[in-house]
N, C-alpha and C positions, 0 to 999 in steps of 0.2 A: 224820563230823564234820569240820568245817573245810573242806569242799568249797565251792567257789563255782560257781554255775550261771550260765551266760551265755545270754541269750536268742538263739535262732536266727532271730528275726524282725526283726533290725536291718536297716535300709536302708544297706548298704555297711559298710565297716569302721568300728569305733568309734575315736574319737580320745580320747586322754587329755588333756582340756582343761587340767587342773591341771598336768600335766607339761609341756605345751607353753607354758603361761603363764610358766614359769620360764626357758624357752629363747628366747622371742620378746621383742624390744624394739620400740620405736616404728618404727624403720626397717624391720624385718621385716614389721610389720603394714602399713605403707605399700606395701611391695613386693607383698605378697599382694593388696592392694586393686587394684593395677595389673592383676592377672590375673582377679580374681573380681568386681569391681564395675565394669562398663562403663556402667551406666545404661540399658541396652537390654533389651527383653523377650526371653524365651526364644525361640529357641535361640541368640541372639546375646548372651547375658548374661555370657559369659566370653570371654577372648581369649588367644591365645598370643603370645609375643614372641621375636624374634631378639635375642640379647644385645646386640650392637653397636647396633642401632636403639633398643632400650630405654634404653641408657645415654645415647645422644645426645639422646633426647627428654627424659629426666630432667634432664640437665645444662643444657639450654636453659631450663628453668623456674627458678623462684626458690624452690621448696619445700625441705623439709629433706633431700631426697635429692640435690639439685643439687651440693653440695660433695663427694660421694662419688666416688672414682676408679673407673675401669673394673674394676680388680682387686677393690676392696671390694664392688662390686655383684655381680660374678661369684662371690665367696666367699659372700656372703649367699644368692644364688640356689642355689648348690650345697648349702648347709646346709638350705635349705627343701626341696630335692629329697631330701636324705638323711633329713629328718624325715617325708617322705611327703606333704607339702603341695603340692608341685609335681612335675610329671613333666619329664624331659629326654629328648630324642631322642638316642640314643647315636650316636657317631661322626659328628657333624655339626660343621662349622666354617664359620661361627660357630655357637655353641651355640644351640639352640632349646629354650625352656622353655614348658610348657603347663599349664593348670589341669586337675585331675583331676575329671571329671564326677561320679564316685561320692562325692567328698568336698565338692562345691561347697556344699551346704547347710550342712554342719558348719563349713567354713572361713568361710563368710559369718557364721555365728553368732559365731565367734571374733572376726572383724573388728568386728561390731556391738557385741559385749560390751565390747571395749576401745576403741571409738570415742570414748567420753566421757573416757577417760583420756589420750588422746594428742592434743595440739594438731596441727592440720593435716588431720585427717579432717573431711570435710564435716559440717555440722550437719544434723540431721534424719535421721540414719542409725541412731539408737537410742542406746544407752548401757546402763549397768547397770540392770537392772530394779528 
């Protein structure tokens, strides 16, 4: 009694969407979108970023991530990596972050789920069902 059974037929590790929803905000979702939504077909549907180049590109734009400092973006990327949503190549300077292929589908679901809730995400990418 009281035992929980977990299916062994899951595709990749399971994400606790409810737990992640409490930890992610609009800017975190927009950062995840930079890695997991390239608008290109597979296998080019994800992209890795060098921290300095990502910060420079984001700051040139006029979006909600533009006013963030280098340190703020680095801190957010470290938190996303600690949550297991991004990978980081260790011992690199500048830091290189990459999307995790085994979680790509689940992270895209999180992005699409919250796309309707956050201004700044492109229309037509879904929303709450």
